[in-house]
N, C-alpha and C positions, 0 to 999 in steps of 0.2 A: 269733534268727531263721533263718529258712530258704534253702536255697542249690538253685539250680535243679542239681541231676547232670547234667546236659548241656552247660553254657555255664557255668556258675558264679555267675553271676549270684546276690543276694543279694535279700531279700526280707521283708516283715514277719511275724512269726507268723500275721497272719492272713489270707494270700497265698494261692491253691492252684493255681496257674498261673505258671509263666513267661511274661512277654508278649514275651520274643524270640523263644523257638523253642516256644513252646506248650506243652512239655511239664510234665507235673504237677509240683507239688512235693512233696518228702516230708512224711509226715502228720508229724512232728515235727520242730523245730529243733534245727539242728547243738548239738551240745556246745563250749560256748563254750571257748577253751584261751588260750594264752599269743599275746602281741599278735603276735611276733615266730615265732610257733611253726605249724605247719600240719599234719594229719592224717597218720597213714601210711600211709591209704590213698588218698591226693589225689595227682593227676599234675598236674604244670605241663606246660603248651599252650605255643605261640605261634599265630599269627597269619601265614600266607606270605603269603597272596595275599586280595583285594578283587576281586568281582565285581558286576556292574550289573546280574546277571539268574540267578534260580533255576538256568535249565539250563543258561551257562557256568559255575555254580559246582557243577552235580551231574557234570558231563561230568570238568571237572578231578579231580575226589573220585574218579570212577572210575578215573581214569588212576591216583592214587593208589594205591589199595586194590588197581587189579591188582597194581601192584609191590611189594606186602604194607605197604603205608605206612597207619595209622591215622589215619584225619581226622573233621573235624568241620564243620558247616557251621549258622551262624547269622546270623540279622538280624534288625532292628528294625521288622521289620512285622507283628507280630502274629503268627506264626506263618503266614504268605501272605494274613491274614485281610485286609490294609490292603498291596496290590502297589505303590501309587502311592507310599510309604515307602521302598521298597527303591530305588529310583534315588540317592534321598538318602542313605542311610547303607551302601547295597551289601550284599553278600551275603559275610557273611566266610569264609573257609578256612582252621579249624587243623588242627595237626596238633602230636604231641608232642613235649616238646623237643630231645628226641635224634635226633628225624628230621627236623630244620627245614630242614638245609642237602641231605640228599636231596630232598627234597619239592620245596624251590627249583629244585634241576638239574631233574628230571624237569619242572617246570612252565614252566621256562625252554626246554628241549630243544624242536626241531623235531618236528610229531608228523609220521608216517611217513605216506603215502597209504593204507595203508588202517586206520589209524586216522582218517583224516579221511573218508575212503567210509562206515566204519564207524559215525561219528557223525553224519555228515549222514543215513544211515539211521535208524538210531533217531531223530534230531528229526524228520525227515519220517514216519514211523511213530507217534510221540506228536503229532504236530501234525493239528487237523481238518481235514481237507478244506475247500478254500476252495467255497462254495457256488457254483453255476454257475448264472448265468441263461441264461432259457430265450430264443433264436431268435426275435428278432421276424420276421414273415412282410414280404414286401415288397408294398407299395403295389398291384402287377399280380398277386399272387399272391393276394393278397384280393379282387380285381375278379372274377378267373379264378373262385374257389369261389365266390363270390357265385353269377356266372352257373350254374355248373355244378347248384348245390343248386335255384335255379329251375327248371332246366329237369329238375332230379327231382324237383321238385315236382311240377311239371306233367304229369309223364308218370305220378307215383301216381296222382292224381288221374283222369285219363283209364285207366287200368286199373282201379281202384276204380269210374267211373260205367259203364265197361265189362260189370264182373264184376256190377254190379247191374242193370242193364239186358237182361242173357242172358236169352234167354228167351220163352215165351209169358206173356204177363202181360193180365189181363183186370181192368176198374175197370166199375162199375155205379152209376147215379143212380137214385134214389128218388122216387117222388112218389104219396102216400096210401099208405104201406107196401109198395108196389108198382114193381121195377125197369123202369121205364119207358124207360131207355136203358141203352147196353152199348159198352163201346170195348175192342177187343182192339189189343194191342200185340206184335208179335215184336221181340225183337230191338234195343226200343227207340224202332222205328219203328210208325204208326199203320197197321195193315193192314185192320182192319173196323169200323165203326160200326151198329149197330141200334138200333132206336127202337119202342116200342109204341106207336101215339099215342091209342089211345082208351082203356086200361089196361084189356085184356080178358086181358092176359098173354100173349098174341103178337105176334110182330115182326112188323108189316108196310110195315116201311119196311130197305132194306139196303144201305149204301154198302161200299163196295168199294177202298181205298189202295193204292198202291204210292210207295215214296218219296216222301211224303208229299204226292201227288198224288192226287186223285179220277179211278179209272177208269171206274167204272159204279158205276149206282148201279139199284135195283129198289123199287118198292110197290106196296103191296096196298090198292086204293082202296076196296074192296068187303067187303073184313075177313074172307075167306074161309080167310085160312091161303097163298094162293098167290097171287104175284105178277100184276099185269097191266099193268104199266108197266116199261119198260123204257130206261133212258138210257145210253148210251156216249160216252163222251168222248175226244178225242185231244189231243195236243200242238199242231198247227196248227189249233185253233179250228172243227175242222170235227165239230160231235156229232150223235149220232144219236137218235129217238127212237121206239118203238114202243108201240103203244097196244092192247090187248085191250078193245074197248067192249064184246063182250055175255059176256066173261067165261065164253068157253069154254076159255080157255088159248092160243088161239091168235090174235096179232097180228094185226089187219086195220086198223091207221093207220098207216103210216109218215111221219114226219118228218124232215126235213135242214134242220140251224142249221149258219151263217156265224158266227164270232164273236157266238155266243149270240144271233143276229138268225135267224128261220126264213125259208127259202128256199124248200120245196117240200115239202108234204103228198101222200101216194098215200096213197087205200083199197083196199085189196084184202081184201076178205073172207073170212074161212077159208082164207088159206093160198093164194090164187089168184096165179097169177104174172101176170095182168093187171089194169089197174088203171081200176076202175069211175069212176074222178075224182080228177083232179090237179088241186090248188092249188099256180098261182104266186106266189111273193113278189116285189118289189121294195122294197130299204131297208125289210121287216118290213110291207111296206102290200101288200093283196093286189091282184094285175095280172090273172089270167087264170084261166079254170076250162076243163079239158078234160074230155070226159063220155064213157065208150063205147069205151076201147081196145082195138082189135084184136090180133090174133098179129103183125101187122107193125109194131107201134108207132104205129100212126094212130088218133084220134080221131072219133067220128062227130058232135062238137059240140067248137066252143071259143067261149069268151065272154069280152071282155076288157071290165075297169072302169074306174073311173078313180077318183082317190085317196078320193073319197064312198063308192065301192061303190054306183057306179050304171053299170050295164051301158052300153058305147058303141059295144057292136058284138058279131057273132054270125056266125058263118062257120058253118054248116053242112056236114058231108060231102058229096063227089060234085057239089060246085057251086061256080064260081066266082064267085057272087054275093055280095057281102056287103052284109047288110042294116044297119039301124038308122041310125045314124051315117054308116055307111061310114069311119070314120075306125080304125084298126089303134093300139093302144099300143103302144109297145116293151116286147119281153121279156125278160125279166130276163135279165144276162149271168150 
């Protein structure tokens, strides 16, 4: 038979570990002796108290040892491997038989406040900290966070677009391997459009923009590299057209439009300030032709037309006689 040197429990020779306190058993079995005799080195112990937990038993054992009383702890929980068995059998506190009375007296005595405080401190230090659950945000905080996130996303998107569109950028369109159209953007806005209509490698149509609206346009209709038609546009729909019909670089035909409908045409050759001929229109239809303007703004001849471009009256200068049908068509307002 083998005997645990810690708690005194006896085991068969083939056992190697004490099932009560987990201490290893001696390699050789104890020498058998007389039935009523004890080994000379064996000491007698007595259980002075049984606790429901190892913590309480360890605290009491520390108190006894602090007063010079040797003690032992034992439990039927497999050395702490089966803590559910501790509640059933408890944790036994044993002392030498000679120290039984002193141990009972110490365990029965009221603990001092200092000892209680020390025990609580040691217990708190040995126990694991309680997990702290994260604080859940309120629904209002979630809504505010979502709105702020959306605003920040829009701001970042606008900043990215502004950064990518900043500066001057040029784009081309190619036809038969040649660039026939060009767009120029400045800070994201279209400012210029150029076109090569006959694919000779020279621009012959220019359009200029501001805030997405075309301001003026120029055309080179004889493809000599110089514009001979000039358009100017306004916000109120009043547009002007100038043409260089003899291609000498000087406009000689001036047209006025209202809401894209022609109103008047003046012919002033080679930069003349006087009109050799003026055409007046009503709702886009020719109603009158005036010829031979003098420095006073009067014309030598005025011819009025019906909607089918038939002359209905003629008024020569320096006479009050109206020839033809003697009808005067209304002058365009």
